[in-house]
C-alpha positions as CSV (number, residue, x, y, z in Angstrom):
1,X,-145.4,-128.9,73.8
2,X,-149.0,-127.3,73.0
3,X,-151.8,-125.6,75.7
4,X,-153.5,-128.6,76.2
5,X,-149.6,-130.3,77.3
6,X,-149.2,-127.8,79.6
7,X,-152.9,-127.8,80.9
8,X,-152.1,-130.9,81.4
9,X,-148.7,-130.7,83.1
10,X,-149.9,-127.7,86.0
11,X,-153.0,-130.5,86.6
12,X,-151.1,-133.6,86.7
13,X,-149.4,-135.5,89.5
14,X,-145.7,-135.1,88.1
15,X,-143.0,-131.8,88.5
16,X,-142.2,-130.2,84.9
17,X,-139.4,-127.0,84.9
18,X,-140.1,-125.0,82.3
19,X,-136.8,-122.7,81.5
20,X,-137.6,-119.1,81.1
21,X,-134.2,-117.1,79.5
22,X,-134.8,-113.3,79.8
23,X,-133.0,-110.3,78.9
24,X,-132.7,-107.3,80.0
25,X,-130.3,-105.0,78.7
26,X,-127.1,-106.6,78.6
27,X,-127.9,-108.9,81.4
28,X,-129.3,-112.7,81.0
29,X,-131.3,-114.0,83.1
30,X,-131.8,-117.7,83.2
31,X,-134.4,-119.5,85.4
32,X,-137.4,-122.2,85.8
33,X,-141.1,-122.3,86.3
34,X,-142.8,-125.2,88.0
35,X,-145.9,-126.7,87.1
36,X,-147.4,-130.1,87.5
37,X,-148.0,-131.6,91.5
38,X,-150.8,-129.3,92.3
39,X,-149.2,-126.3,91.5
40,X,-151.5,-123.9,88.4
41,X,-150.1,-122.1,85.6
42,X,-149.0,-118.6,87.4
43,X,-151.4,-115.6,86.5
44,X,-150.3,-112.2,83.7
45,X,-149.3,-110.5,87.2
46,X,-147.2,-113.7,89.2
47,X,-145.1,-114.2,85.9
48,X,-144.4,-110.2,85.3
49,X,-143.4,-109.7,89.2
50,X,-141.2,-113.0,89.0
51,X,-139.3,-111.3,85.9
52,X,-140.1,-108.0,87.3
53,X,-137.6,-108.8,90.5
54,X,-135.4,-111.4,89.0
55,X,-133.9,-108.4,87.1
56,X,-133.9,-106.7,90.4
57,X,-135.8,-103.2,88.7
58,X,-137.0,-100.8,90.4
59,X,-140.3,-99.2,90.8
60,X,-139.7,-96.6,88.0
61,X,-138.4,-98.8,86.1
62,X,-141.0,-101.7,86.4
63,X,-143.7,-98.8,85.9
64,X,-141.3,-98.0,81.8
65,X,-141.0,-102.0,80.9
66,X,-142.6,-104.4,79.0
67,X,-142.1,-108.3,78.9
68,X,-142.2,-110.1,75.5
69,X,-141.2,-113.3,73.8
70,X,-139.2,-114.2,70.9
71,X,-141.9,-117.6,69.4
72,X,-140.2,-120.2,67.1
73,X,-140.8,-118.2,64.3
74,X,-138.3,-115.5,65.1
75,X,-141.0,-113.0,65.7
76,X,-141.1,-110.7,69.1
77,X,-145.1,-110.7,70.8
78,X,-146.0,-109.0,74.0
79,X,-146.9,-110.9,76.6
80,X,-149.5,-108.5,78.2
81,X,-152.3,-110.7,79.9
82,X,-153.0,-114.6,80.5
83,X,-153.6,-115.0,77.5
84,X,-150.7,-114.3,75.3
85,X,-148.1,-115.2,78.5
86,X,-150.0,-119.1,77.8
87,X,-149.2,-119.1,73.9
88,X,-145.7,-117.8,75.1
89,X,-145.8,-121.1,77.0
90,X,-147.5,-123.5,74.0
91,X,-145.2,-121.6,71.9
92,X,-141.3,-122.1,72.7
93,X,-139.1,-124.4,71.6
94,X,-136.6,-125.7,74.5
95,X,-136.1,-121.6,75.9
96,X,-138.6,-119.8,76.5
97,X,-136.7,-116.9,75.5
98,X,-138.0,-113.3,77.2
99,X,-137.3,-110.0,76.8
100,X,-137.6,-106.7,79.2
101,X,-137.1,-103.4,77.3
102,X,-137.9,-99.6,78.0
103,X,-141.4,-98.4,76.1
104,X,-140.7,-96.9,73.1
105,X,-140.0,-93.2,73.4
106,X,-142.6,-91.2,71.1
107,X,-142.7,-90.0,67.5
108,X,-141.8,-86.7,68.8
109,X,-139.2,-87.3,70.9
110,X,-137.8,-89.4,68.6
111,X,-138.0,-87.7,65.8
112,X,-138.2,-84.5,66.3
113,X,-141.7,-83.0,66.1
114,X,-142.3,-79.8,67.6
115,X,-143.6,-76.3,67.6
116,X,-141.9,-73.1,65.9
117,X,-143.3,-68.9,65.5
118,X,-143.6,-68.2,62.4
119,X,-144.1,-64.1,61.4
120,X,-147.0,-63.0,60.1
121,X,-148.3,-60.1,59.2
122,X,-150.8,-60.8,62.6
123,X,-147.8,-61.8,64.2
124,X,-146.1,-64.9,65.6
125,X,-148.0,-67.9,65.2
126,X,-147.3,-71.1,66.2
127,X,-146.4,-73.8,63.6
128,X,-145.8,-77.4,63.6
129,X,-142.6,-78.4,62.5
130,X,-139.9,-80.8,61.9
131,X,-136.5,-80.7,64.1
132,X,-133.8,-82.7,64.3
133,X,-133.7,-84.0,67.2
134,X,-129.5,-85.6,66.7
135,X,-126.4,-86.3,65.2
136,X,-124.4,-89.7,64.4
137,X,-121.0,-87.9,65.6
138,X,-119.2,-88.7,63.0
139,X,-121.6,-87.8,60.3
140,X,-121.5,-85.9,57.7
141,X,-123.8,-83.5,59.3
142,X,-122.0,-82.8,62.5
143,X,-118.8,-83.1,60.7
144,X,-119.2,-79.8,58.3
145,X,-121.4,-78.2,60.9
146,X,-123.9,-77.6,58.2
147,X,-126.5,-79.2,60.7
148,X,-127.0,-78.9,64.2
149,X,-129.5,-80.4,66.8
150,X,-132.3,-78.4,67.0
151,X,-132.6,-76.8,64.1
152,X,-135.5,-76.8,61.6
153,X,-135.7,-78.5,58.4
154,X,-137.6,-75.7,56.8
155,X,-137.9,-77.7,52.9
156,X,-135.8,-81.0,51.5
157,X,-135.0,-81.6,47.7
158,X,-137.2,-77.9,47.3
159,X,-140.2,-79.4,48.9
160,X,-141.5,-76.9,51.7
161,X,-142.1,-78.8,55.0
162,X,-144.3,-76.4,56.9
163,X,-147.7,-77.5,55.3
164,X,-146.8,-81.6,55.3
165,X,-149.3,-84.1,56.7
166,X,-147.5,-86.8,59.2
């Protein structure tokens, strides 16, 4: 179904149900949007509100999540405006598959970038560094206690990291 056919359906006198399957974490919800019989395509804001209410998201969750759809080629693409919503409706398969996700962590949160203080002849100077933010519970580093969370990585394979550009 292409966009022109979606536009034709929304302006027609008969109703067509567009099936949608939405996932938030491990929770799946199915619903349909009824087009035709004079009903227009919902706006981005209306559509997102429908999806958020369907998953019973609270105000904090509504602000910290975003909605994506799975395109026919398997790519996950965002729905962030009216144009993206129309594209999702036109390129869907039999069912439009949505994924509601929490917004990602920043690189600093994800990879543990931060600052440490180094002692120089002029006193302590804040210096950017790379820190361990998490360890696999049964991994080699955790089982040998050679590395711990919040440890700073000073060098890797003989290469110092304190002057490394990210």
